[in-house]
Backbone as a ProteinNet text record, in pm:
[ID]
protein_1_A
[PRIMARY]
MITPANLLDLAIRLAAESDEASRRCAASRAYFAVFSHLAAAAAGTGFRLTGSARDHLRLREALGTSSELSDYLEQLRKLRNQADYDLASDFPGRLADHACAAATEILRRRP
[TERTIARY]
7401.7	7528.8	7573.1	7676.3	7724	7812.6	7827.6	7870.1	8012.1	8116.3	8210	8172.3	7999.4	7979.6	7886	7867.3	7764.3	7888.7	8046.2	8159	8186.8	8176.8	8227.6	8104.1	8027.8	7917.3	7961.4	7935.6	7967	8133.5	8210.4	8301.7	8321.8	8220.4	8178.1	8082.7	7998.9	7930.6	8048.3	8091.2	8222.6	8301.1	8383.7	8480.4	8401.4	8238.8	8212.3	8152.7	8214.4	8204.6	8322.8	8307	8429.7	8543.1	8487.5	8640.4	8695.7	8838.8	8937.8	8916.1	8846	8826	8710.4	8604.3	8543.7	8616.1	8709.1	8735.7	8891.1	8928.9	9059.1	8962.7	8807.8	8729.4	8696	8651	8643.7	8782.4	8899.2	8985.8	8995.5	8983.3	8966.2	8902.3	8763.5	8675.8	8677.3	8719.4	8742.7	8825.7	8939.7	9012.3	8997.9	8900.2	8853.1	8772.2	8662.1	8566.3	8643.9	8743.4	8819.8	8878.3	8961	9021.2	8900.8	8805.5	8694.3	8650.3	8622.4	8600.4	8686.1	8824.2	8955	8923.6	8929.8	8935.5	8827.5	8726.3	8608	8639.4	8688.3	8707.5	8820.9	8915.9	9013.9	8997.2	8893.7	8839.1	8826.7	8746.9	8748.2	8862.6	9013	9144.2	9169.9	9105.8	9161.4	9235.7	9198.9	9258.7	9182	9211.2	9112.5	9195.3	9115.7	9126.6	9171.8	9297.5	9337	9278.2	9299.9	9241	9392.1	9458.8	9625.5	9618.9	9711.1	9780.7	9853.1	9904.3	9957.9	9844.4	9700.9	9640.7	9625.8	9670.1	9717	9808	9947.1	10059.7	9991.6	9947.8	9865.6	9786	9710	9619.7	9659.5	9782.5	9871	9925.8	9959.3	10051.5	9928.7	9839.4	9709.8	9676	9697	9659.1	9760.3	9902.8	9992.3	10059.9	10153	10202.2	10224.5	10245.9	10315.5	10141.5	10010	9921.9	9885.1	9835.6	9760.1	9632.9	9595.2	9453	9583.7	9683.3	9765.9	9800.7	9868.4	9893.8	9834.4	9693	9569.7	9560	9539.1	9541	9652.8	9734.3	9902.4	9871	9856	9834	9692.5	9625.1	9499.5	9525.8	9573.4	9647.4	9757.8	9850.2	9913	9824.9	9734.9	9650.3	9575	9516.8	9463	9551.5	9695.6	9770.1	9786	9828	9803.9	9722.6	9602.5	9450.7	9420.5	9492.6	9458.6	9588.6	9697.8	9804	9900.5	9865.1	9994.7	9855.8	9820.5	9740.4	9773	9953.4	9982	10017.8	9977	9988	9843.6	9817.9	9696.7	9659.3	9535.7	9491.2	9363.7	9397.3	9306.8	9220.3	9130.1	8994.9	9037.9	9162.4	9162.4	9225.6	9246.9	9322.6	9162	9103.7	8987.5	8876.5	8913.1	8840.9	8896.1	9044.5	9124.9	9110.8	9084.2	9045.2	8895.4	8822.7	8728.6	8693	8765	8765.6	8815.2	8941.3	8981	8929.9	8859.9	8776.4	8665.2	8622	8506.7	8493.1	8668.6	8685.5	8738.6	8773.8	8828.3	8688	8559.8	8458	8372.1	8385.9	8316.3	8383.7	8533.3	8573	8569.3	8615.9	8575.7	8490.2	8402.4	8304.8	8277.6
11210.4	11238.9	11227.5	11139.4	11170.4	11302.7	11332.7	11479.3	11421.5	11552.9	11528.2	11516.6	11600.1	11627.6	11458.4	11384.1	11216.9	11140.1	11134.2	11050.8	11105	11205.3	11280.8	11176.4	11213.2	11151.5	10984.8	10907.6	10778.5	10711.7	10838	10795.1	10814.9	10910.3	10949.3	10791.9	10776.6	10685.5	10533.2	10512.7	10399.8	10385.6	10498.4	10567	10500	10511.9	10472.2	10323.8	10260	10096.8	10045.3	9942.7	9872.3	9794.8	9739.8	9679.9	9774.5	9684.9	9734.3	9825.1	9751.3	9735.1	9857.6	9899.3	10006.3	10135.2	10131.3	10236.3	10262.4	10184.4	10155.6	10262.5	10190.1	10331.5	10429.2	10412.4	10574.7	10656	10632.1	10707.2	10742.8	10661.8	10674.4	10729.3	10715.3	10781.8	10957.1	11016.5	11114.3	11176.3	11122.5	11165	11214.1	11141.5	11128.3	11261.9	11296.1	11347	11506.6	11530.6	11668.3	11663.5	11542.4	11546.2	11605.4	11557.5	11620.1	11723.7	11770.5	11878.6	11983	11964.7	12096.3	12115.5	11977.6	11950.8	12052.6	12034.8	12082.1	12258.5	12317.3	12438.4	12490.9	12436.5	12456.5	12422.4	12372.2	12404.8	12495.4	12662.7	12799.2	12839.5	12790.5	12848.8	12765.5	12671.5	12592	12423.3	12421.9	12278.2	12150.6	12091.3	11995.5	11824.7	11787.1	11613.8	11515.4	11463.8	11368.1	11230.5	11188.3	11058.8	10959.3	10992.6	10980.5	10975.4	10912.6	10902.2	11063.3	11154.5	11259.9	11369.8	11336.7	11451	11467.5	11379.2	11406.6	11537.4	11509.5	11583.5	11760.9	11712.8	11849.2	11934.2	11850	11950.6	11994.9	11942.5	12007.6	12119.8	12136.1	12242.3	12369.6	12324.2	12445.6	12471.7	12420.4	12510.7	12560.9	12527.9	12618.1	12492.9	12436.1	12327	12361.7	12461.9	12533.3	12597.4	12575.8	12598	12540.5	12586.2	12487.3	12395.7	12412.4	12320	12240.1	12235.5	12142.4	12041.2	12120.5	12060.1	11935.6	11963.4	11906.3	11791.2	11853	11736.5	11620.2	11688.5	11570.9	11481.3	11549.9	11468	11345.3	11403.2	11316.2	11198.9	11183.7	11129.9	11026	11104.7	10960.9	10864.7	10912.3	10850.8	10743.2	10828	10689.9	10629.1	10671	10520.8	10432.5	10454.6	10360.1	10327.9	10351.7	10266.4	10167.8	10211.1	10085.2	10039.3	10056.7	9978.9	9914.9	9960.7	9870.8	9804.1	9704.3	9607	9553.7	9497.4	9440.1	9523.2	9640.4	9723.8	9765.2	9736	9837.3	9938.4	9965.6	10082.5	10117.9	10185.8	10257.9	10339.9	10317	10457.1	10567.8	10634.8	10745.7	10814.6	10696.8	10763.2	10794.3	10708.3	10718.1	10847.1	10892.9	10980.8	11124.9	11141.5	11232.3	11256.2	11152.8	11186.1	11260.7	11214.8	11252.7	11400.4	11410.8	11538.9	11629.8	11611.3	11682	11734.5	11620.8	11634	11738.8	11743.3	11813.8	11916.1	11979.3	12147.1	12155.4	12125.7	12152.1	12175.3	12082.8	12084.8	12226	12216.6	12334.2	12449.6	12466.2	12613.9	12667.9	12590.2	12584.9	12556.9	12642.9	12612.8	12566.5
12550	12481.4	12681	12694.3	12865.6	12866.8	12978.6	13010	13108.9	13100.1	13188.2	13343.1	13377.2	13525.5	13545.2	13425.1	13459.1	13486.8	13417.7	13489.2	13586.5	13631.9	13769.6	13870.3	13821.5	13949.4	13943.3	13875.3	13810.7	13921.6	13903.4	13983.5	14131.2	14168.6	14339	14357.5	14274.6	14376.4	14340.9	14252.9	14239.9	14392.8	14363.7	14502.4	14643.7	14676.6	14748	14768.2	14706.1	14689.1	14814.5	14864.2	14935.5	14871.7	14725.7	14647.1	14561.1	14524.7	14522.1	14325.5	14256.5	14103.3	14104.5	14219.9	14204	14217.8	14347.3	14337.2	14225.6	14187.4	14054.7	13948.1	13898.7	13835.5	13840.6	13981.1	14032.7	14004.1	13993.4	13991.6	13846.8	13779.7	13623.2	13543.8	13595.3	13512.2	13622.6	13714.4	13754.3	13710.3	13654.6	13530.3	13396.7	13368.8	13237.6	13255.2	13336.7	13346.8	13361	13417.9	13430.3	13295.5	13192.5	13095.3	12970.3	13022.4	12877.7	12915.2	13027.4	13074.8	13019.8	13089.8	13060.2	12876.7	12805.1	12679.9	12612.6	12643.2	12555.4	12631.6	12721.4	12761	12636.4	12638.6	12568.9	12423.8	12370.3	12248.9	12167.8	12272.2	12196.8	12191.1	12255.8	12213.7	12057.3	12021.4	11931.9	11906.4	12057.3	12087.8	12032.7	11979.2	11960.8	11963.2	12006.5	12031.4	11869.8	11880.5	11788.5	11785.9	11884.1	11936.6	12008.9	11990.5	11988.6	12134.1	12166.2	12362.3	12368.4	12258.5	12292.7	12314	12292.2	12356.9	12495.4	12562.7	12715.5	12762.9	12679.9	12702.1	12633.7	12508.1	12443.6	12472.5	12619	12624.1	12754.5	12859.3	12943.6	12896.7	12775.7	12701.9	12660.5	12640.9	12577.7	12703.6	12799.2	12965.7	13008.2	12965.7	12991.3	13129.8	13116.4	13171.2	13327.9	13364.6	13482	13546.7	13484.3	13553.4	13646	13746.9	13832.5	13746.2	13672.3	13611.2	13549.7	13470.8	13400	13524.8	13653.1	13756.4	13786.8	13858.1	13896.8	13769.8	13677.9	13533.9	13544.6	13546.6	13585.6	13678.5	13815.9	13940.9	13898.9	13870.9	13802.4	13710.3	13632.9	13541.2	13604.8	13731.4	13725.7	13821.1	13861.4	13996.4	13862.1	13797.1	13688.1	13627.1	13595.7	13558.2	13635.1	13792.2	13900.1	13924.8	13904.2	13906.1	13804.4	13685.9	13558.3	13530.7	13547.5	13517.5	13626.7	13736.5	13861.2	13927.1	13890.5	13941.4	14080.7	14082.3	14150.6	14342.6	14318.1	14447.9	14462.4	14570.6	14659.4	14611.3	14576.4	14552.1	14650.6	14776.8	14886.9	14869.7	14924.1	14895	14936.7	14996.4	14982.4	14876.2	14787.6	14658.6	14599.1	14580.3	14452.6	14554.2	14665.9	14755.1	14675.9	14677.4	14634.3	14501.8	14393.6	14249.7	14266.7	14324.6	14308	14400.1	14481.9	14555.5	14461.7	14403	14301.6	14167.3	14157.2	14013.3	14031.3	14173.7	14177.6	14184.1	14261.6	14264.6	14112.2	14064.1	13873.4	13807	13818.3	13783.9	13773.9	13935.8	14007.7	14019.6	13968	13917.1	13791.7	13705.5	13544	13479.2	13456.4	13397.1	13196.5
[MASK]
+++++++++++++++++++++++++++++++++++++++++++++++++++++++++++++++++++++++++++++++++++++++++++++++++++++++++++++++

């Protein structure tokens, strides 16, 4: 079984690569590491994934949309969207590094 920590480890390895595709994948995996981690934590409050795109917003709502964790999750989601959908613009290494650093902090702070 894969864990959020496994996803984050992969993201960190990908961020260290020099090609843009790896950097984009790093940001995407960092987001999903945090999303999976926080969804598992929120399950204790009754949150359940439905498999729909709305799960991303629902998780933010479960965390409290004005909470620091919710804000981090939203920042990472925006980076992930840029990495996955905005292929016409450059995705510099600093963005992948930022995504990995933020994800590392969240996983470290919230067991």
